[in-house]
C-alpha positions as CSV (number, residue, x, y, z in Angstrom):
1,M,0.2,6.0,-10.7
2,S,-0.5,3.0,-8.7
3,L,1.6,-0.1,-8.5
4,A,-1.3,-2.2,-10.6
5,D,-0.3,0.2,-13.1
6,A,3.7,-0.9,-13.4
7,V,6.0,-2.4,-15.7
8,I,7.1,-5.4,-14.7
9,G,10.5,-5.8,-13.2
10,E,11.2,-1.9,-13.3
11,E,11.6,-0.7,-9.6
12,Y,9.8,2.0,-8.4
13,I,9.6,4.4,-5.1
14,V,6.2,4.1,-2.6
15,K,5.4,7.9,-2.7
16,D,2.1,7.1,-0.4
17,I,-0.7,4.5,0.6
18,E,-4.1,5.3,-0.5
19,A,-6.0,4.2,2.3
20,E,-8.3,5.0,5.0
21,D,-8.2,1.7,6.7
22,E,-5.3,2.1,9.4
23,E,-5.5,-1.7,9.1
24,L,-4.3,-2.1,5.9
25,K,-1.9,0.4,6.4
26,S,0.3,-1.2,9.1
27,F,-0.2,-4.4,7.4
28,L,2.0,-2.6,4.5
29,F,4.4,-1.2,6.6
30,S,4.7,-4.5,8.5
31,L,6.2,-6.5,5.0
32,G,8.4,-3.0,4.2
33,C,5.7,-1.3,2.5
34,Y,6.3,2.3,3.2
35,S,6.9,6.1,1.5
36,G,10.4,6.4,0.5
37,E,10.9,2.2,-0.1
38,P,12.0,0.7,-3.2
39,I,9.1,-1.8,-4.5
40,T,9.4,-3.7,-7.8
41,V,6.6,-6.3,-9.6
42,N,8.0,-9.4,-10.6
43,S,4.4,-10.5,-12.4
44,H,0.5,-9.1,-12.5
45,I,-1.7,-12.3,-12.3
46,K,-5.1,-13.0,-12.0
47,G,-6.7,-10.7,-9.2
48,G,-3.2,-9.1,-8.2
49,C,0.8,-9.2,-8.6
50,V,3.6,-10.3,-7.1
51,V,5.9,-7.9,-6.2
52,S,9.5,-8.0,-4.0
53,I,10.0,-5.6,-0.8
54,K,13.3,-5.4,0.3
55,D,14.6,-9.1,0.1
56,A,11.0,-10.6,0.3
57,R,8.4,-11.8,-2.0
58,Y,4.9,-11.1,-1.5
59,N,1.2,-12.3,-3.7
60,I,-1.0,-8.7,-2.7
61,D,-4.6,-8.5,-4.4
62,T,-5.4,-5.5,-7.4
63,D,-7.4,-4.3,-5.1
64,L,-4.3,-3.6,-2.2
65,A,-1.7,-2.5,-5.5
66,R,-4.4,-0.1,-6.5
67,A,-3.6,1.5,-3.3
68,I,0.1,1.6,-3.2
69,S,0.8,4.7,-5.2
70,I,4.0,5.4,-6.8
């Protein structure tokens, strides 16, 4: 299941980042989004979603949300 399909307000654990682009993976890693970390979708918005990772909130686009396996 990808982050794009997540239920709002429920905490999930990141299983994997399914992207071939190493820049994308390192960007997500810099946000604290990597395997084993908890992540919560706060809201789905047009073109993406708002997520909480650790103590921060980020707006990520749909393609990025689909690359995050939970």
